[in-house]
Every structure is written in C-alpha cells, then in structure tokens.
C-alpha positions as CSV (number, residue, x, y, z in Angstrom):
1,M,-9.3,-30.0,6.3
2,F,-5.7,-30.7,5.1
3,K,-4.0,-33.8,6.2
4,K,-0.4,-33.6,7.5
5,K,1.0,-34.8,4.1
6,D,-0.7,-31.9,2.4
7,I,1.1,-29.2,4.4
8,F,3.1,-28.5,1.2
9,F,0.1,-27.7,-1.0
10,K,-1.6,-25.8,1.8
11,T,1.5,-23.6,2.3
12,L,1.8,-23.0,-1.5
13,E,-1.8,-21.9,-1.6
14,Q,-1.1,-19.5,1.3
15,M,1.8,-18.0,-0.5
16,A,-0.2,-17.5,-3.6
17,D,-2.9,-15.8,-1.6
18,V,-0.4,-13.5,0.0
19,I,1.0,-12.6,-3.4
20,V,-2.4,-11.5,-4.6
21,T,-3.0,-9.5,-1.4
22,T,0.4,-7.8,-1.7
23,V,0.0,-6.9,-5.3
24,D,-3.6,-5.6,-4.7
25,R,-2.2,-3.4,-1.9
26,F,0.6,-2.1,-4.2
27,E,-1.8,-1.4,-7.0
28,A,-4.2,0.5,-4.7
29,A,-1.3,2.6,-3.3
30,V,0.1,3.7,-6.6
31,S,-3.3,4.3,-8.2
32,G,-3.8,7.5,-6.1
33,E,-1.9,9.5,-3.6
34,L,0.9,7.5,-2.3
35,P,0.6,6.6,1.4
36,N,3.2,7.6,4.0
37,L,6.3,6.0,2.5
38,A,7.8,4.6,5.7
39,D,4.4,3.0,6.6
40,F,4.0,1.7,3.1
41,T,7.5,0.2,3.1
42,K,6.9,-1.5,6.5
43,E,3.6,-2.9,5.2
44,M,5.2,-4.5,2.2
45,K,8.1,-5.8,4.4
46,D,5.5,-7.5,6.6
47,F,4.1,-9.3,3.5
48,E,7.6,-10.2,2.4
49,H,8.3,-11.7,5.9
50,K,5.2,-13.9,5.5
51,G,6.8,-15.3,2.4
52,D,9.9,-16.0,4.4
53,E,7.8,-17.8,7.1
54,F,6.1,-20.0,4.4
55,T,9.5,-20.8,3.0
56,H,10.7,-21.8,6.4
57,T,7.7,-24.0,6.9
58,I,8.3,-25.8,3.6
59,I,12.0,-26.4,4.4
60,T,11.1,-27.7,7.9
61,E,8.5,-30.1,6.6
62,L,10.8,-31.3,3.8
63,N,13.4,-32.2,6.4
64,K,11.0,-34.5,8.3
65,T,8.8,-35.8,5.5
66,F,9.7,-38.9,3.5
67,I,6.9,-38.9,0.9
68,T,5.9,-35.6,-0.7
69,P,3.0,-35.0,-3.1
70,I,5.4,-33.9,-5.9
71,E,9.2,-34.1,-6.2
72,R,11.0,-32.4,-3.3
73,E,13.2,-30.4,-5.7
74,D,10.0,-29.1,-7.4
75,I,8.5,-28.0,-4.1
76,M,11.6,-26.2,-3.1
77,E,12.1,-24.5,-6.5
78,L,8.5,-23.4,-6.6
79,V,8.4,-21.9,-3.1
80,K,11.7,-20.1,-3.9
81,R,10.1,-18.6,-7.1
82,L,7.0,-17.6,-5.2
83,D,9.1,-15.9,-2.6
84,D,11.0,-14.1,-5.3
85,V,7.8,-12.4,-6.4
86,L,7.1,-11.1,-2.9
87,D,10.8,-10.0,-2.5
88,G,10.4,-8.1,-5.8
89,I,7.4,-6.2,-4.7
90,E,9.1,-5.3,-1.4
91,A,12.2,-4.2,-3.3
92,C,10.2,-1.9,-5.5
93,V,8.4,-0.2,-2.6
94,S,11.6,0.2,-0.7
95,R,12.9,2.3,-3.7
96,F,10.0,4.7,-3.2
97,D,11.2,5.4,0.3
98,M,14.9,5.4,-0.4
99,Y,14.7,7.8,-3.3
100,G,11.9,9.9,-2.0
101,I,9.6,9.1,-4.9
102,V,6.3,10.8,-3.7
103,K,4.2,10.3,-6.8
104,S,3.3,7.5,-9.2
105,D,3.0,7.8,-12.9
106,V,1.2,6.1,-15.8
107,Y,4.0,3.5,-16.2
108,I,4.1,2.5,-12.6
109,R,0.3,2.2,-12.6
110,K,0.5,0.0,-15.8
111,F,3.1,-2.2,-14.2
112,A,0.9,-2.5,-11.1
113,D,-2.0,-3.7,-13.3
114,C,0.3,-6.1,-15.1
115,L,1.5,-7.5,-11.8
116,R,-2.1,-7.8,-10.5
117,R,-3.0,-10.0,-13.5
118,C,0.2,-12.0,-12.9
119,S,-0.7,-12.6,-9.3
120,L,-4.2,-13.9,-10.3
121,E,-2.6,-16.3,-12.9
122,I,-0.2,-17.6,-10.3
123,K,-3.0,-18.1,-7.8
124,A,-5.1,-20.0,-10.3
125,A,-2.2,-22.2,-11.3
126,I,-1.2,-23.0,-7.8
127,Y,-4.7,-24.0,-6.8
128,L,-4.9,-26.3,-9.8
129,L,-1.6,-27.8,-8.8
130,T,-2.9,-28.6,-5.3
131,Q,-5.9,-30.3,-7.0
132,K,-3.4,-32.3,-9.2
133,K,-5.0,-30.8,-12.3
134,L,-1.6,-30.3,-13.9
135,L,-2.6,-29.9,-17.6
136,A,-5.1,-27.3,-16.6
137,M,-2.2,-25.1,-15.3
138,Q,-0.8,-24.7,-18.8
139,P,-3.0,-21.8,-20.0
140,H,-2.1,-19.9,-16.9
141,C,1.6,-20.4,-17.5
142,V,1.2,-19.2,-21.1
143,N,-0.6,-16.1,-19.8
144,L,2.3,-15.4,-17.4
145,H,4.7,-15.6,-20.3
146,E,2.6,-13.1,-22.2
147,L,2.4,-10.8,-19.2
148,E,6.2,-10.9,-18.8
149,N,6.4,-9.7,-22.4
150,E,4.0,-6.9,-21.5
151,G,6.4,-5.9,-18.7
152,D,9.3,-5.8,-21.1
153,A,7.4,-3.5,-23.4
154,L,6.3,-1.3,-20.5
155,M,9.9,-0.8,-19.4
156,R,11.1,0.1,-22.9
157,Q,8.2,2.5,-23.3
158,G,8.8,4.0,-19.9
159,V,12.5,4.5,-20.2
160,K,12.0,6.1,-23.7
161,H,9.5,8.4,-22.2
162,L,11.9,9.4,-19.4
163,F,14.7,10.3,-21.7
164,Q,12.4,12.3,-24.0
165,N,10.6,14.2,-21.2
166,V,12.4,14.3,-17.9
167,K,15.1,17.0,-17.7
168,D,16.3,16.3,-14.1
169,P,18.9,13.5,-14.4
170,I,18.4,12.5,-10.8
171,E,14.6,12.1,-11.3
172,L,15.3,10.2,-14.5
173,L,17.6,7.7,-12.8
174,K,15.1,7.2,-9.9
175,Y,12.2,6.3,-12.1
176,K,14.4,4.3,-14.5
177,E,15.6,2.0,-11.7
178,L,12.0,1.7,-10.4
179,Y,10.8,0.6,-13.9
180,E,13.6,-1.9,-14.0
181,R,12.8,-3.3,-10.6
182,L,9.1,-3.7,-11.6
183,E,10.1,-5.4,-14.8
184,E,12.3,-7.8,-12.9
185,T,9.3,-8.7,-10.8
186,T,7.3,-9.6,-13.9
187,D,10.4,-11.8,-14.7
188,S,10.0,-13.5,-11.3
189,C,6.3,-14.2,-12.1
190,E,7.4,-15.8,-15.4
191,H,9.9,-17.9,-13.5
192,V,7.0,-19.3,-11.5
193,A,5.4,-20.3,-14.8
194,N,8.6,-22.0,-15.9
195,T,8.8,-24.0,-12.7
196,L,5.1,-25.0,-13.0
197,Q,5.7,-26.1,-16.6
198,S,8.6,-28.3,-15.5
199,I,6.3,-29.9,-13.0
200,I,3.7,-30.5,-15.7
201,M,6.2,-32.2,-17.9
202,R,7.6,-34.5,-15.2
203,N,4.3,-35.5,-13.8
204,S,1.8,-35.7,-16.7
C-alpha cells in the first residue's frame, strides 16, 4: 500500500502501465484488419485522456506537497515526457481516421513493434525508479536510445519505399506523414530516457 508521500511514484507507475496497454492495443490493431477508425480513434483518445488525468494528479500533489521523493522539477519533466508518448500514439491513430487510411503496411507494423519494445523499456525503468534502483535504470535508457535509432532507420526506409513504389501522390503523402508521426513518437520515448538519465546523474 502506497503512503501519501508516494503518490508521485504510484502515478508514474500507472502512466507507464497505460503506455504499455496503449501501445499493445495499437500494435494489435495494425497487425491485422484495422478496426472501425472512429472507434479506434476514440479508444486511443481515452488512453490519452488518462495520461492527462495522471498529469493533473501530479501537478495537484506537487502544489500541496513540501517534500517529494525526487526533485520536483524532475517529477514534472518526467510526467510531461510520459504524457508526450501517449499524445504521440493518439496523434498517429487520428491520422488513420483523418486521412482515411484503411490498411496497415510492413513499416507501420515494424514501427508498432518498435514502440511496443520502447513501452516495455519505459515501464521497467519507471518501476526501478520507484524502487530507488537508479543505476539499474541505465541499461533500459540505453535500449531506448537504440530503439529510437531503429525508428529513424524505419522512417528512412519507409519513405524511400514510398517514393520508389507508390504512384498516387496523395497516398504517398498520407503514409509519409504517418511514418513521420510514428518516428516522432519513438523520439518521445527517447526523451523519457534522457530525463531518467538526468535523474540518475543528480541522485546517484
């Protein structure tokens, strides 16, 4: 049972859990026939709203708590970075609906797998943070940097494939922007790693 002073760590764990759930759902959806796009968008929006609620909880508690388990600025930066990941997934899915993208492709599926692995690294690192096992977070941060590099490579490969094989310029632009949004979401995962590494340096 968490004590009142640990509401920050509890909320960070909840955010990490929701990130994993959101990415799992995204990967499942793009791995086969896409679900109804309006329903899929709403589902992802609901996950994104949960992130907003957790952020609000953190801000509220920071405003009334004098002593925090780590620096207040670190807590606020970390919750913002975690929320950015959820925002990124929701923004990607909204493009499916806005542009009428009714089928996935190999690059979207590869991005989904990359993001799934990112989400698991984030969750592992956050749970180590809440146990104050700071140095043990470092390998997970390194893995997140490597996964972001994988996202960069996927975007380059995907865009190259589009220009070589897609004749319809509208379809090309739709998928190009989607790849870019997915790559930006892997960037957001790396930003979580950067924030965690700053926490490690200041507290070890």
